[in-house]
KEVEXTI-72673 format. One record per residue: x, y, z of N, C-alpha, C, O, CB in turn. Coordinates in steps of 0.001 Angstrom, whole numbers, plus 524288, in hexadecimal, padded with zeros to 5 digits. Glycine has a CB too. Example, Ala and Ser with C-alpha at 12.3 -4.5 7.8 and 13.67 -1.06 7.14 Angstrom:
% KEVEXTI-72673
833867E9C681E788300C7EE6C81E78833907F31C81E788379C7F3098211182C2C7EE8782356;832327F73681BA8835667FBDC81BE4832648001E81EBE834618047281F67837047FDAA8165D;
//
This chain:
% KEVEXTI-72673
6E2AA1D2A18E86D6E6791CFB38EAC06E7251C9998E90D6E3861C6718E8CE6E5691D0238F02A;6EBED1C8AE8E80D6ED691C2E98E5D36EDED1BFDF8EB026EFEB1C1608EF1E6F3741C2988E1FC;6EB861BAF38E9CB6EC811B5D98ED416EAA81B7A98F2AB6ED0F1B5E18F66F6F31E1B3B78ED6E;6E6891BB1C8F3906E4551BD6E8F8956E8FC1BF718FBBC6E8A91BEAD900796E0FC1B9238FBFF;6ECAD1C18C8FA396F08A1C4878FD706EE5E1C995900CD6EA471CBB18FF676F4D81C6778F991;6F0D21CB33904A56EECF1CF139067E6F2031D56F9054A6F0D11D9A5907486EE611CD4F90BF3;6F5A81D47E902036F8321D94D8FFAF6F5511DC918FB6F6F3841DA698F7886FD1B1D7A78FD5C;6F4F71E1248FC256F2041E5058F7D46F5681E4898F3666F3141E4FB8EF376F1601EB9E8F985;6FA0C1E3C88F31B6FC9E1E4EE8ED79700BB1E0DD8ECFB701F81DE738F0F46FF5B1EB0D8ECCD;703151DFCC8E860705721DB218E70470A801DACB8E99370C9F1DE8E8EBB1705E71DA968E175;70CB01D57A8E94C711FC1D4F08EC5A716171D8B48EA6A719561DACC8ED47714561CF348EBD4;715A91D9718E50371AAE1DD298E34571A1B1E2628E4F571E2F1E4EE8E51A71B8E1DD908DD23;715F61E49F8E649715771E9838E8E6716F91E9088EEB57191A1ECCA8F0D170FF31EB888E84F;716111E4ED8F13B7176D1E3F48F6D471D571E3BE8F77871FC31E65C8FAB2714EB1DEB58F8D8;71F841E0418F3F5725BE1DF3C8F366728A01E49E8F24272C9C1E5DF8F4A5727181DAED8EE43;726681E7978EE927287F1ED7C8ED197272A1F0F58F25972A971F4448F305725061F04C8E72C;7242A1F1118F53F723741F4828F94F727261F27B8FD977295C1F5FB9000971D9F1F4DC8FAFC;728341EDE48FEE872B2D1EC00902CF730751ED629014F7337E1EF1C9049E72A631E671903BC;731DC1ECBC8FC60737701EDFE8FB23737FA1F35B8FB4373BAE1F53F8FDAD7394C1EC028F601;734641F6838F8B3735491FCF38FAF3736221FE708FFE173972201CF900C17311B2002C8FA2E;733801FC5990393733D31FD50909387393D1FAF090B3673BAC1FDC690E3C72ECB1FAB090C3E;73AF71F73090A3873FA51F4E690B7B744351F7B7909F4747A21F94090CF573FD91F0269097F;744111F855904FB748861FB14901BA7480C20158903FA74C1E203B9904EC7475A1FA848FA4B;743EA2035E904A0743AB208DF9067A746AC208ED90BDC74A1720C3A90C9473D7F20AF290716;745762056390F907489C205AC914E974D5D20517914607502C207F591705747632021B918B7;74FAC2017C9110C754EC200DF90FF5757BB204EE90DC175C502057590F1C755871FD1090D17;755902084D90A2D757DD20C839087C75864210BA90B3C75BF5213CF90A487561920DB4904EC;754FD2118190F0175544215119146C759E2214169164B75D3A2178B9164675124213F8918FA;75AEA20F069185075FA220DBC91B8A7649520D8091875768CC20E2E91AAC75EED2089491E41;7644D20CA2913CB7695C20D5B9106976AFC212FD9107276F8721479910FD7688220B9190A66;766D82160590FCF767B921C0590E7D76A8221E3D9139476C5E222AC9138B761BA21F7190D30;76ABB21B32917BD76CF321DE491CDF772ED21C2891C2B7765721EB391E69769EF21B8D92324;77430217DD9191577A3F216AB9192477C8B21776913B478134216CD912BA77B7B210A291AFD;7788E2191490FDA77AA921A5790A77778C121F30907E87747D21F4C905B1779782161A906E8;77B8C222CE908267791B22834906CF778122282C900F9775A522BDF8FF1677CFD22D349085B;779A4224788FE1B778642243A8F8A1772C52231D8F723770C42243D8F2EA77B94220608F652;77089220D08FB0B76B6621E7F8FACA767F8223478FB7C765012248C8F7EB76A66219ED8FF1E;76836225F78FFD47651A22ACC900DB75FAA229289021875E94224F69042D7652122EAF8FC17;75C2722CDF900A37572A22BEA901B57533A22A5F8FD287502D22D6C8FB09755912303990430;753DD224D28FBF87509B222D48F77274BBD220DB8F98374B7421E968FDBE7535521E788F43F;74793221CD8F64374227220048F87B7413C21B178F3507421021BD78EEA373C91226268F8CA;73F9E216D68F56D73DD7212838F2A1737F9213998F0E673453213698F40773E6F20D7B8F60C;7376F214B48EBD17320D215E68EA7B72EC3211378E8A0729F4211358E8BA73209219F18E661;7316C20DA98E71A72F05207718E66A732A2203EE8E474736E8205018E28672A3F206E08E27A;730831FF528E51D7337D1FA918E3277301A1F77B8DFD172B6D1F6908E0777358B1F7108E79D;733611F5DD8DBD07302D1F2358D74D732F41ED4E8D770737711ED618D5B7730391F4958D0CF;730FB1E8B18D94F732F01E3708D92E730EC1E08D8D4E672C521E0B38D380731D61E0BA8DDD9;735171DD6D8D272734021DA8F8CE5B7307F1D6378D006730A91D4BF8D499738A81D8DE8CBEE;72D581D40D8CCAC729771CFC08CDAC72C831CADD8D06D72A431C83F8D3C6726A61CDE88C7F8;730D31C9F78CF20733DD1C54F8D22C736FC1C6E58D666739ED1C3978D8497378E1C24F8CEBB;736E61CB808D851738351CE1C8DBF173E7F1CDA28DCE4740821CCCB8E12D734EC1CCA28E009;740E11CE3D8D8AC746CF1CC968D6D7749431D28E8D76D74D881D3308D98C7475E1C99B8CF99;746B81D6318D5B7747FA1DB948D5637448E1DFF48D72F73FEB1DFC78D5EC748E41DC718D0A8;7463F1E3C78D9EB742D01E7D88DBCA745041ED338DA3B749681EE578DBD37421E1E7708E1C5;7426F1F0798D759743D31F5AD8D63C742BB1F9658DA7873E181FA388DB717414D1F7528D1B1;745EE1FB8D8DCE6744A91FEF08E10874548205228DED07498A207208DDCC7488B1FD8D8E611;740A8207878DE517401D20C168DC39741152110D8E18573EA9210E28E5AC73A2120BDE8D93A;7447B2148F8E0597463F2179C8E3827443721DD18E1FD743E621E6A8DD3A74BF62168A8E391;742E5222308E4E2741B8226B38E3497468B229478E0C67454C22C948DD8173F85229768E770;74B7F228AB8E16774FC822A208DED0753C72263A8DEE7753C8223128E2877518B22EA88E0A8;75768226008DB2D75BF5222D98DB2F76000224D88D79276068224208D2D575AA921D848D9E3;7636F227F98DB4E76869229CE8D7E176D26225E38D77676CF0221B28D9CF76ACA22F138DA5E;770D72270F8D4E177466223018D3A9777B12216A8D93A779A021D098D9AF7784B2251D8CECE;7780A224A68DC9777A81224088E23D7772521F9D8E4B57789421B2B8E5D877A39229D08E60C;771EF222068E55576E7721E078E7EB76DB42186A8E57076D692146B8E819769452205F8E847;76D6B218918E00776D13213E78DD5A77275210548DEC8771C820BB48DFE876C63215438D720;77613211CF8DEBE77B8020F438DFE477B1820CAE8E5BD77C18208108E6A378095214048DFA0;77979210638E9877791720F158EEEF7758420A7D8EF10776EF206738F14077720213B48F25F;770E220AE28ECCC76CAD207298ECCD76EFD2015F8EB3F76E4C1FD408EDA17682B209278E8B9;772022024B8E671773AE1FCE68E450777FC1FADA8E7B47790A1F62A8E7D3775AF1FD278DE51;77ABA1FEBB8EABE77E231FBD68EE1777BEF1F95F8F3DA77E961F6908F6B7782861FF8E8EF15;7771F1FADC8F4C6774341F95E8F923770021F5AD8F76676D341F3C48FACE772061FE028FBE3;76F3E1F4708F26A76B3C1F0898F0E976B001EB3A8F463766F01E9AF8F67176C4C1EF0E8EB22;76F3C1E8FB8F4B976F781E41C8F70976DAE1E4B98FCA076A7B1E1898FE46774D71E1D38F69A;76F711E88E8FFCA76D4E1E9769056E766ED1EAC090543763F01E936908B3770A71EEB390846;765851ED609016375FF51EEA6900A775D5C1E9B390003759FC1E8429031E75EDD1F24B8FBFC;75ED31E6EF8FBFF75C891E1E88FB8375C361DE1E8FFF7758591DB839012875F071DF8D8F7C8;760521DE28902097619C1DAD79070975D961DCE590B9175C031D9DF90EF57684B1DBB790906;75C2A1E1DC90B627583A1E4109106F752ED1E24090D8D74F931E0B8910A3758701EBF99120D;751791E2229080074C6E1E0CD9063774BAF1DA6E9084E747ED1D8E990AE474C151E1B88FF6E;74FBE1D76D906B874FB71D1F3907FF74E961D18790DD874B0E1CE7F90F0F755021CF439067A;750DA1D3E89115974FDF1D31B916EE74AFC1D56791914749421D3D291D477541F1D529919DD;748D21D8D191695744451DBF69189573F441D9E5915F373AFE1DB2B917C2745021E22591763;73FA81D6899117573B231D46590F4A73ADE1CEB790F7873EC41CC3E910D273A9C1D60B90A37;736DF1CC8B90E4C735C81C70590E0B735661C50E908FA732561C17F907F1731441C5C0910A3;738EA1C78B904F7739011C5E08FEFE73C5C1C1E88FEBB740941C2529010173AB61CA0E8FAF5;73B241BD818FC0373EDB1B8F48F9ED743C51BB088F75A748421B97A8F81573BEB1B5588F5A6;7426B1BE2B8F4BD746671C0B18F0AC746AC1C65C8F0F9742BB1C8E88EFEA744F71BF688EAEE;74B541C8D58F27174C0F1CE708F27574CE61D0178ED97750931CDEA8EB61750171D0318F5A0;74A1E1D3FF8EAAF74B3A1D5988E5B174FE01D9678E5C2751211DC798E93D7467D1D7EB8E34C;7523C1D8738E0EA756FC1DC258E003754F61E23A8DF79751241E2FE8DCA775A401DA4E8DA5D;756D81E59D8E180754F11EAD28E24E757CB1EEB78DE0775C8E1EF208DD837561B1EC8C8E866;7541B1F1558DB3E7568F1F4268D7157544E1FA1F8D7E774F991FAFF8D7747551D1F16C8D125;757B71FDD68D90875697203208DB0875597206D88D5D5758DD206BF8D25075BB22054A8DED0;7510120A1F8D56C7502E20D1D8D0E374D362120B8D3AB74AA3212008D7BB74CBD209CB8CC16;74E70216A38CFF874BB221B728D18A745FE21ADA8CFF5745322191A8CB8C74E382207B8CEF4;7425221BF28D2A673CF421B578D1A073B9121F218CD9A73B9C223DC8CE7A739B621BF58D661;73A0521CA18C811738CC2205C8C3A27340B224128C4A0733932283A8C23F737AA21D278BE9C;7306E222498C86372BEB225578C94772D5522B458CCB972ACE22F588CC5F727CF2215C8CC8D;7314722A7B8CF7C7339822F428D259735D6232D58CE9A734AA237748CF42737E522DC98D65C;73925231988CA6273B52234E28C60E7369A237438C3A07363023C078C32273EC5231A08C1D3;733252340F8C22672E102354C8BE9472C12239E88C14472B6F23E278BF1B7294D230688BE38;72AF6238C68C6CB727C423C688C9EC72A98241848C9E872812245938C964726CF23A648CFAD;72F8E241968CA6E73354246728CAFB732E02495F8C5E07328124E2A8C5C1739A8244CA8CC14;732EC2464C8C18373282249158BC5172CFD24BAE8BC2772C89250128BA3F73350244FE8B751;728BE249078BE23723C824BFF8BDB872404250DB8C1187221A254F48BF7671F0A248928BF5C;726772508E8C61972670255258C97B72981259638C6977280C25DF68C6DC728E2253EC8CF17;72DA8258038C3DE730C725C0B8C17F72DCF25F0C8BCC172E25263CA8BC06735F1259728BF87;72B1225BC98B9E17273125E0F8B5987236D261ED8B883722FF2666D8B6E072391259298B28C;720E02605C8BC8471CC8263408BF3471F72268588C1B271D2B26C918C163719FB25F8C8C3A4;723F6267E98C3FD7275E26C548C5A572835270548C1067277C2750D8C19272CE226A1E8C79A;729B226E298BCB772A472720F8B85E725D32753C8B67F7260F279DD8B53772C0B26F808B40C;720C42718A8B67871CBE273EC8B4F171ABE278108B7DC718D727BF38B5C371990270D48B447;71B23277528BDB87196127B3F8C1F171CFA2800A8C0FE71B40284868C13571A02278DE8C838;7223C27EDF8BFE7725BF283E18BED57244D286748BA987241D28B428BAC372B48282E18BE15;7230C283CE8B629721A0286E18B16871CB3289818B17D71C0D28D168AE5972193283B28ACF6;718F82883E8B4B9713A028A518B563714952904B8B7FA710D1293198B90570FDD2861B8B96C;
//
């Protein structure tokens, strides 16, 4: 632990987790008013070291949902600003989580092998 702090993991991990929670809550609210957002799950957040940008990874991200998120980006960032004590609110960038796509590809390979056996 650095500097005698009481947190078991680095500041960046704490910031990423707080952002994930706040953004997830706001996506649920937005899904009630914008059908294009649908049921998206925030799988993770990766904040740049200077906290100027945060990549928000989602379980899926189709074109309609991406456009809706872009349209609501300012509102989501304002919610992050209001609900956190960060000096600077990072610019949010929404991306499909590549790990989810890779997992789906592995599952498809396993299904095919089972089918072939």
